C-alpha positions in Angstrom: -18.8 -16.4 48.0 -15.0 -16.2 47.0 -15.3 -18.0 44.1 -17.9 -16.1 42.6 -15.7 -12.9 43.1 -12.8 -14.5 41.7 -14.9 -15.4 38.4 -16.3 -11.9 38.3 -12.5 -10.4 38.5 -11.5 -13.1 35.6 -14.7 -11.9 33.7 -13.9 -8.1 34.2 -10.0 -8.9 33.2 -10.7 -10.4 30.2 -13.3 -7.7 29.1 -10.8 -5.2 30.0 -8.1 -6.8 27.7 -10.8 -7.2 24.9 -11.7 -3.6 25.3 -8.0 -2.6 25.2 -7.3 -4.8 22.1 -10.2 -3.2 20.2 -9.1 0.3 21.0 -5.6 -0.5 20.0 -6.5 -2.0 16.9 -9.0 1.1 16.3 -6.3 3.7 16.6 -3.3 2.2 15.2 -4.1 -0.7 12.8 -7.5 0.1 11.0 -6.5 3.5 9.8 -3.4 2.1 8.0 -3.3 2.6 4.3 -3.1 -0.4 1.9 -0.8 -0.5 -0.9 -1.0 -3.7 -3.2 0.6 -4.4 -6.7 -1.9 -5.2 -9.5 -2.0 -5.5 -13.1 -4.2 -3.6 -15.3 -4.1 -2.4 -19.2 -1.8 0.5 -19.7 -4.8 2.4 -20.9 -8.6 1.7 -21.5 -8.9 -0.8 -24.1 -5.0 -1.6 -24.5 -3.7 -5.1 -24.6 -0.5 -4.2 -22.7 -0.8 -5.4 -19.5 1.4 -3.4 -17.0 2.0 -3.3 -13.1 0.3 -0.7 -11.1 0.3 0.3 -7.3 -3.2 0.5 -5.7 -3.2 2.6 -2.9 -6.3 3.0 -0.4 -7.0 5.1 2.6 -9.2 3.6 4.7 -9.1 6.1 7.4 -11.4 9.0 8.2 -8.7 11.7 7.7 -6.5 12.9 4.6 -2.9 11.3 4.4 0.3 12.2 2.5 2.1 9.2 0.8 5.6 9.9 -0.8 8.5 7.7 -2.0 11.8 8.0 -3.4 12.5 8.6 -7.1 15.6 8.0 -9.3 16.8 4.6 -8.6 16.5 2.4 -11.8 17.9 -0.6 -10.0 14.6 -0.8 -8.1 10.8 -0.6 -9.2 9.7 3.0 -9.3 6.4 4.6 -9.0 4.9 7.2 -11.0 2.7 10.0 -9.7 0.3 9.4 -12.7 0.5 8.4 -16.5 1.2 12.2 -17.6 4.6 13.1 -19.0 5.5 15.0 -15.8 4.5 12.2 -13.5 6.6 9.4 -15.7 9.6 11.9 -16.0 9.5 12.5 -12.2 10.2 8.9 -11.6 13.8 9.4 -13.5 15.5 11.8 -11.4 16.6 11.9 -7.6 13.8 13.4 -5.2 10.8 12.6 -3.5 7.4 12.3 -5.0 4.4 13.1 -2.4 0.5 12.5 -3.3 -2.3 13.1 -1.2 -5.1 10.9 -0.4 -8.6 12.1 0.9 -10.4 10.1 3.7 -11.6 7.0 2.2 -9.9 7.5 -1.3 -7.8 5.3 -3.6 -5.3 5.9 -6.3 -3.8 3.4 -9.0 -0.5 4.5 -10.0 1.8 3.0 -12.8 4.9 0.9 -11.6 8.1 0.9 -13.8 10.3 -2.3 -13.6 14.0 -2.0 -12.8 16.2 -1.5 -15.7 18.0 -4.8 -15.3 14.5 -6.8 -14.9 15.4 -9.6 -17.4 18.5 -10.3 -15.1 16.7 -10.7 -12.0 16.2 -14.0 -10.6 12.6 -15.1 -10.3 12.8 -15.8 -6.7 13.9 -12.2 -5.5 11.4 -10.3 -3.7 10.8 -6.9 -5.3 9.8 -3.9 -3.0 8.3 -0.6 -3.1 8.9 1.3 0.2 6.3 4.1 0.8 6.0 6.6 3.8 2.7 7.9 5.0 1.5 10.4 7.5 -1.8 11.9 8.5 -2.2 15.5 7.1 -3.3 16.7 10.5 -1.8 14.2 13.2 -3.7 13.7 16.5 -0.6 11.8 18.4 1.9 10.4 16.0 3.5 13.0 13.9 6.4 11.3 12.2 6.2 9.3 9.1 5.5 5.8 9.0 6.3 3.0 6.3 4.4 0.6 4.3 5.9 -2.0 1.9 4.5 -3.5 -1.1 6.8 -6.6 -2.1 6.3 -9.3 -4.5 8.3 -12.3 -6.2 9.3 -11.5 -9.7 7.8 -14.8 -10.8 4.7 -13.7 -8.9 4.8 -10.4 -10.9 5.3 -12.1 -14.3 2.5 -14.4 -13.3 0.1 -11.4 -12.4 0.7 -9.7 -15.6 0.6 -12.9 -18.0 -2.3 -14.3 -16.3 -4.4 -10.8 -16.0 -8.2 -11.3 -17.1 -10.3 -8.5 -18.0 -13.0 -7.6 -15.3 -16.2 -9.1 -16.2 -19.2 -7.2 -14.6 -21.7 -9.8 -15.8 -20.2 -13.0 -14.8 
């Protein structure tokens, strides 16, 4: 009888740990936005392939994503391809965008001014801050980093293939 009781305790403890793990994953990991560097044509039909930042909000609530502008020694993100969005990256300050629940955004990236002098093995990063517009518990900004080696960024752009829906 004691053995049966010990087995039931072990099964109960294991299922409790599993339930806690799933709850923590659901609350803290599942809703974290995704930031990935991708290659795309500068505009529809263009042969000029450039890097873009693809942001995705998997959460069921809107978020605010922000980053610092103005440092020409680092990669910079534009708010959009408009003149205002591009000019904003050139001056000191912060840019903030909002992403609705389940929404995504594709934003142009500008390479550092001395890009050709950067070692191919150097890691290049975009540091972003994000938070829920209406937080339930955690009210401070969190961060996500999109990083890529320079050589991989070059390969990403040079090896770009147009998406083909038929094949």
